[in-house]
C-alpha positions as CSV (number, residue, x, y, z in Angstrom):
1,M,-32.5,228.2,-31.1
2,R,-33.3,228.9,-34.7
3,E,-36.0,227.0,-36.6
4,D,-33.3,225.0,-38.4
5,G,-31.9,223.8,-35.0
6,R,-28.8,225.9,-35.1
7,M,-27.8,228.2,-32.2
8,S,-28.8,231.9,-32.6
9,R,-25.6,234.0,-32.8
10,T,-25.5,237.8,-32.9
11,L,-22.3,239.9,-33.2
12,L,-22.5,243.4,-31.8
13,R,-19.8,245.3,-33.7
14,G,-18.1,248.2,-32.0
15,A,-20.0,248.2,-28.7
16,R,-18.9,250.7,-26.0
17,V,-18.0,248.5,-23.0
18,I,-17.3,249.7,-19.5
19,T,-14.4,247.6,-18.4
20,M,-13.7,248.4,-14.7
21,A,-10.5,246.3,-15.0
22,P,-7.2,247.4,-13.5
23,G,-4.8,248.6,-16.1
24,R,-7.4,249.0,-18.8
25,P,-9.3,252.1,-19.9
26,D,-12.6,252.8,-18.2
27,A,-14.4,252.3,-21.5
28,E,-13.4,250.5,-24.7
29,R,-14.9,249.7,-28.1
30,L,-15.2,246.0,-28.5
31,D,-17.1,243.4,-30.4
32,I,-19.5,241.2,-28.4
33,L,-20.6,237.8,-29.7
34,V,-23.9,236.6,-28.2
35,E,-25.0,233.0,-28.5
36,E,-28.6,232.5,-27.6
37,D,-28.9,234.6,-24.4
38,R,-25.3,234.6,-23.2
39,V,-22.1,236.5,-24.0
40,A,-19.8,234.0,-25.7
41,E,-16.8,236.1,-26.6
42,T,-15.6,239.7,-26.5
43,G,-12.6,241.2,-28.4
44,D,-11.3,243.5,-31.0
45,H,-12.4,242.8,-34.6
46,L,-13.9,239.3,-33.9
47,D,-13.9,237.2,-37.1
48,V,-17.4,235.6,-37.0
49,S,-19.0,234.7,-40.3
50,D,-22.1,232.8,-39.2
51,A,-23.7,235.4,-37.0
52,E,-26.1,238.2,-37.6
53,T,-23.9,241.4,-37.3
54,I,-25.3,244.6,-35.9
55,D,-23.1,247.8,-36.0
56,V,-23.6,249.5,-32.6
57,S,-20.6,251.7,-32.8
58,G,-22.6,254.9,-33.4
59,P,-20.8,258.2,-33.8
60,R,-17.2,258.2,-32.6
């Protein structure tokens, strides 16, 4: 929780995620939205304006 009482939100842009899901690639580049200490959402090009954004894509 932030000092202003709002939830802490961080967007990890372009994270390399190991999926292990049938019918999906072994690894994908996805965005991960973290709220407080939990993963709240994953997906391609998440549209989140109220989160600190960190580019973790690194070299491709």
